C-alpha positions as CSV (number, residue, x, y, z in Angstrom):
1,M,192.1,131.2,135.1
2,I,189.9,127.7,136.1
3,H,188.1,125.7,133.3
4,F,185.5,123.3,134.8
5,S,185.6,119.8,132.7
6,T,182.7,118.1,134.6
7,V,180.6,117.8,137.7
8,T,179.9,114.3,139.2
9,W,177.3,113.5,142.1
10,R,175.8,110.5,143.5
11,N,173.5,109.5,146.6
12,F,173.6,113.6,146.5
13,L,170.4,115.2,147.3
14,S,167.5,113.8,145.5
15,T,169.4,111.6,143.2
16,G,170.2,108.3,143.5
17,N,173.4,105.8,143.6
18,A,173.9,106.0,139.9
19,A,176.5,108.5,138.4
20,N,175.1,112.1,137.2
21,T,177.9,114.1,135.2
22,V,177.5,117.0,133.4
23,Q,179.9,118.0,131.2
24,L,181.2,121.7,131.3
25,D,183.4,122.5,128.7
26,A,181.8,120.9,125.2
27,A,181.6,124.3,124.1
28,P,182.6,127.8,125.1
29,T,179.7,128.2,127.2
30,T,177.3,126.0,129.0
31,L,173.4,126.7,129.2
32,I,171.7,124.4,131.9
33,M,167.8,124.6,131.4
34,G,165.0,122.4,132.4
35,K,161.6,121.8,134.5
36,N,161.3,122.9,138.3
37,G,162.6,120.0,139.9
38,H,164.8,118.3,137.1
39,G,168.1,118.9,139.1
40,K,169.5,121.9,137.8
41,S,170.3,123.8,141.3
42,T,171.4,120.3,142.2
43,I,174.4,120.6,139.4
44,L,175.6,123.9,141.5
45,D,175.6,122.6,144.5
46,A,177.3,119.5,143.9
47,L,180.0,121.6,142.5
48,C,180.1,124.6,145.2
49,F,180.5,121.6,147.7
50,C,183.4,120.1,146.0
51,L,184.4,123.5,146.0
52,Y,183.3,125.1,149.5
53,G,182.4,122.2,151.5
54,K,178.7,123.7,151.5
55,P,176.1,123.7,149.0
56,F,175.5,126.9,147.2
57,R,171.6,126.8,149.1
58,N,170.8,126.9,152.9
59,V,170.8,122.8,152.9
60,S,172.3,121.2,155.8
61,K,175.1,118.6,155.7
62,H,173.0,115.9,156.9
63,Q,170.2,116.7,154.0
64,L,172.3,116.9,151.5
65,T,172.8,112.7,151.3
66,N,169.9,111.1,149.5
67,S,167.1,110.0,152.5
68,K,166.8,106.8,150.8
69,N,169.9,105.3,150.5
70,G,171.3,107.5,153.7
71,K,174.9,107.1,152.7
72,N,177.7,107.1,149.8
73,A,176.9,110.5,148.9
74,S,179.7,111.4,146.7
75,T,180.9,114.8,144.4
76,E,183.2,115.1,142.1
77,V,184.7,118.2,140.2
78,S,187.3,118.1,137.2
79,F,188.9,121.2,136.1
80,N,192.0,122.8,134.7
81,T,194.3,125.7,135.6
82,Q,196.8,127.7,133.5
83,G,200.2,127.1,135.2
């Protein structure tokens, strides 16, 4: 079983150069909620991009890098496995 700890991204989709980190293991379950356009889907896209090399939504790799910065997009996932 995989236990995800954190997901971090910067210059990814509409986010800027400051690192954005979501703690996923602070409780047994994690509820992510917010208004439209506040980045909920970005969390899922960053997680999927780290694991599979493509975002969850139908977005090309060229569109993943923040259009204002145009470079240095990064995503990181921390996780633990049993065994």
